[in-house]
C-alpha positions as a Python dict, from the first residue, in 0.01 Angstrom:
ca = {
    (1, 'M'): (0, 0, 0),
    (2, 'K'): (225, -303, -55),
    (3, 'R'): (211, -616, 158),
    (4, 'K'): (575, -552, 256),
    (5, 'D'): (472, -211, 391),
    (6, 'V'): (200, -367, 609),
    (7, 'V'): (437, -633, 744),
    (8, 'I'): (706, -377, 829),
    (9, 'A'): (444, -151, 990),
    (10, 'I'): (328, -439, 1210),
    (11, 'I'): (687, -520, 1313),
    (12, 'C'): (752, -155, 1400),
    (13, 'G'): (427, -135, 1597),
    (14, 'L'): (512, -448, 1794),
    (15, 'A'): (857, -313, 1872),
    (16, 'V'): (708, 7, 2012),
    (17, 'A'): (458, -198, 2211),
    (18, 'W'): (757, -373, 2371),
    (19, 'I'): (862, -34, 2511),
    (20, 'A'): (507, 48, 2619),
    (21, 'I'): (507, -269, 2831),
    (22, 'D'): (805, -122, 3019),
    (23, 'F'): (595, 184, 3100),
    (24, 'F'): (259, 17, 3171),
    (25, 'G'): (360, -323, 3310),
    (26, 'K'): (84, -583, 3309),
    (27, 'Y'): (-153, -351, 3113),
    (28, 'G'): (104, -300, 2842),
    (29, 'W'): (-18, -603, 2651),
    (30, 'V'): (-297, -386, 2510),
    (31, 'F'): (-37, -200, 2311),
    (32, 'L'): (58, -525, 2130),
    (33, 'I'): (-271, -473, 1947),
    (34, 'I'): (-297, -92, 1944),
    (35, 'F'): (47, 4, 1810),
    (36, 'P'): (61, -234, 1511),
    (37, 'V'): (-293, -118, 1410),
    (38, 'L'): (-195, 248, 1451),
    (39, 'S'): (123, 187, 1250),
    (40, 'I'): (-76, 40, 963),
    (41, 'I'): (-334, 321, 972),
    (42, 'G'): (-63, 585, 989),
    (43, 'L'): (125, 435, 698),
    (44, 'W'): (-197, 400, 500),
    (45, 'L'): (-276, 769, 559),
    (46, 'T'): (72, 876, 453),
    (47, 'D'): (38, 652, 152),
    (48, 'L'): (-284, 828, 50),
    (49, 'I'): (-137, 1176, 98),
    (50, 'G'): (197, 1059, -47),
    (51, 'K'): (27, 998, -385),
    (52, 'K'): (27, 1374, -422),
    (53, 'I'): (327, 1467, -211),
    (54, 'L'): (593, 1193, -218),
    (55, 'A'): (779, 1324, 86),
    (56, 'V'): (473, 1258, 311),
    (57, 'H'): (487, 885, 240),
    (58, 'Q'): (862, 891, 300),
    (59, 'V'): (807, 1069, 633),
    (60, 'G'): (561, 797, 736),
    (61, 'K'): (808, 522, 658),
    (62, 'F'): (1093, 722, 810),
    (63, 'F'): (888, 762, 1129),
    (64, 'L'): (825, 386, 1151),
    (65, 'V'): (1191, 306, 1086),
    (66, 'G'): (1285, 569, 1345),
    (67, 'S'): (1046, 411, 1594),
    (68, 'L'): (1200, 69, 1537),
    (69, 'A'): (1549, 213, 1563),
    (70, 'S'): (1452, 393, 1885),
    (71, 'V'): (1346, 63, 2037),
    (72, 'V'): (1681, -81, 1935),
    (73, 'D'): (1847, 226, 2084),
    (74, 'I'): (1661, 197, 2417),
    (75, 'K'): (1698, -178, 2459),
    (76, 'F'): (2062, -178, 2351),
    (77, 'F'): (2131, 116, 2588),
    (78, 'Q'): (1966, -76, 2873),
    (79, 'L'): (2183, -382, 2802),
    (80, 'L'): (2502, -177, 2781),
    (81, 'F'): (2420, 28, 3087),
    (82, 'W'): (2357, -292, 3279),
    (83, 'M'): (2698, -424, 3166),
    (84, 'L'): (2891, -94, 3179),
    (85, 'P'): (2714, 177, 3379),
    (86, 'F'): (2863, 468, 3182),
    (87, 'S'): (2556, 642, 3049),
    (88, 'L'): (2710, 869, 2780),
    (89, 'I'): (2933, 598, 2639),
    (90, 'S'): (2650, 346, 2650),
    (91, 'K'): (2420, 602, 2483),
    (92, 'A'): (2669, 678, 2206),
    (93, 'I'): (2714, 307, 2128),
    (94, 'S'): (2340, 236, 2136),
    (95, 'F'): (2287, 536, 1903),
    (96, 'L'): (2539, 395, 1653),
    (97, 'V'): (2373, 49, 1658),
    (98, 'A'): (2034, 210, 1606),
    (99, 'T'): (2185, 419, 1326),
    (100, 'F'): (2282, 106, 1137),
    (101, 'V'): (1921, -10, 1163),
    (102, 'K'): (1805, 332, 1037),
    (103, 'Y'): (2050, 330, 746),
    (104, 'W'): (1948, -10, 622),
    (105, 'W'): (1572, 38, 645),
    (106, 'N'): (1573, 400, 528),
    (107, 'K'): (1790, 318, 227),
    (108, 'H'): (1594, 14, 117),
    (109, 'W'): (1241, 92, 241),
    (110, 'A'): (1172, 459, 321),
    (111, 'F'): (1373, 620, 43),
    (112, 'E'): (1378, 309, -182),
    (113, 'K'): (1727, 367, -308),
    (114, 'H'): (1859, 35, -425),
    (115, 'E'): (2132, 157, -660),
    (116, 'K'): (2490, 81, -575),
    (117, 'D'): (2633, 356, -793),
    (118, 'G'): (2811, 621, -590),
    (119, 'M'): (2778, 418, -277),
    (120, 'G'): (3110, 546, -142),
    (121, 'K'): (2987, 906, -153),
    (122, 'E'): (2652, 798, -11),
    (123, 'V'): (2821, 626, 285),
    (124, 'A'): (3047, 931, 344),
    (125, 'R'): (2745, 1168, 342),
    (126, 'F'): (2552, 926, 561),
    (127, 'F'): (2845, 915, 805),
    (128, 'L'): (2860, 1295, 820),
    (129, 'V'): (2484, 1333, 875),
    (130, 'T'): (2502, 1056, 1134),
    (131, 'L'): (2789, 1223, 1322),
    (132, 'V'): (2589, 1543, 1350),
    (133, 'G'): (2289, 1336, 1455),
    (134, 'L'): (2503, 1159, 1715),
    (135, 'A'): (2616, 1492, 1860),
    (136, 'L'): (2256, 1616, 1870),
    (137, 'D'): (2129, 1290, 2018),
    (138, 'V'): (2388, 1259, 2298),
    (139, 'S'): (2371, 1631, 2382),
    (140, 'A'): (1992, 1626, 2399),
    (141, 'F'): (2002, 1307, 2605),
    (142, 'Y'): (2247, 1469, 2845),
    (143, 'F'): (2031, 1782, 2871),
    (144, 'F'): (1701, 1600, 2928),
    (145, 'S'): (1843, 1335, 3159),
    (146, 'K'): (1972, 1608, 3390),
    (147, 'I'): (1624, 1763, 3436),
    (148, 'Q'): (1478, 1685, 3777),
    (149, 'T'): (1125, 1548, 3755),
    (150, 'G'): (890, 1360, 3983),
    (151, 'I'): (906, 1066, 3742),
    (152, 'S'): (1114, 761, 3834),
    (153, 'T'): (1472, 772, 3708),
    (154, 'K'): (1427, 461, 3488),
    (155, 'I'): (1122, 607, 3312),
    (156, 'W'): (1281, 956, 3281),
    (157, 'V'): (1598, 811, 3125),
    (158, 'E'): (1385, 623, 2871),
    (159, 'L'): (1185, 939, 2799),
    (160, 'S'): (1512, 1130, 2760),
    (161, 'I'): (1625, 877, 2501),
    (162, 'I'): (1300, 926, 2312),
    (163, 'F'): (1324, 1309, 2326),
    (164, 'A'): (1686, 1293, 2205),
    (165, 'A'): (1587, 1056, 1927),
    (166, 'L'): (1316, 1292, 1806),
    (167, 'I'): (1560, 1578, 1781),
    (168, 'A'): (1819, 1366, 1601),
    (169, 'A'): (1540, 1221, 1375),
    (170, 'T'): (1439, 1563, 1248),
    (171, 'W'): (1797, 1640, 1146),
    (172, 'S'): (1843, 1286, 1004),
    (173, 'F'): (1534, 1292, 784),
    (174, 'L'): (1632, 1622, 625),
    (175, 'G'): (1994, 1508, 587),
    (176, 'Y'): (1903, 1166, 447),
    (177, 'K'): (1642, 1301, 209),
    (178, 'F'): (1839, 1594, 71),
    (179, 'L'): (2202, 1484, 115),
    (180, 'V'): (2232, 1109, 131),
    (181, 'F'): (1947, 935, -55),
    (182, 'K'): (1852, 1210, -301),
    (183, 'K'): (1764, 1078, -642),
}
């Protein structure tokens, strides 16, 4: 595993810990240690398995990038919702900002595609995959956020964002791997 991989794994783990602090309050600081360590271990395991099956290592990196982008999604949504309390519009905008983060890190780190040849087609395919992902993400967020639970609204909205992100992430990995960043 490269040093760059370890540093990015730590950054992703710290970002996820930031969200955990929202959920666990004063005890959330423990996750500032746990999540970076788990990120490194998870990436190390996918690196070992990825020596035989390349896609496994890509999934590990994709998962970390997705985790980081989900934190960007959640925190940007919270900021927008605070400024403009229109949840679906705020969610769509936060998704697009998080998508930029995903594009950059997936292109240059997870799928390691540094070529600039055919970039116009790549961006067009990325945009198409992203639009479908946006529809899946916003629809899933709407569905989950309307479910009545005994959980506080703030926590349930954040969980709904995570559930929506997981659904969109499955589509996005397959689309990015086989349509956008294929080699």
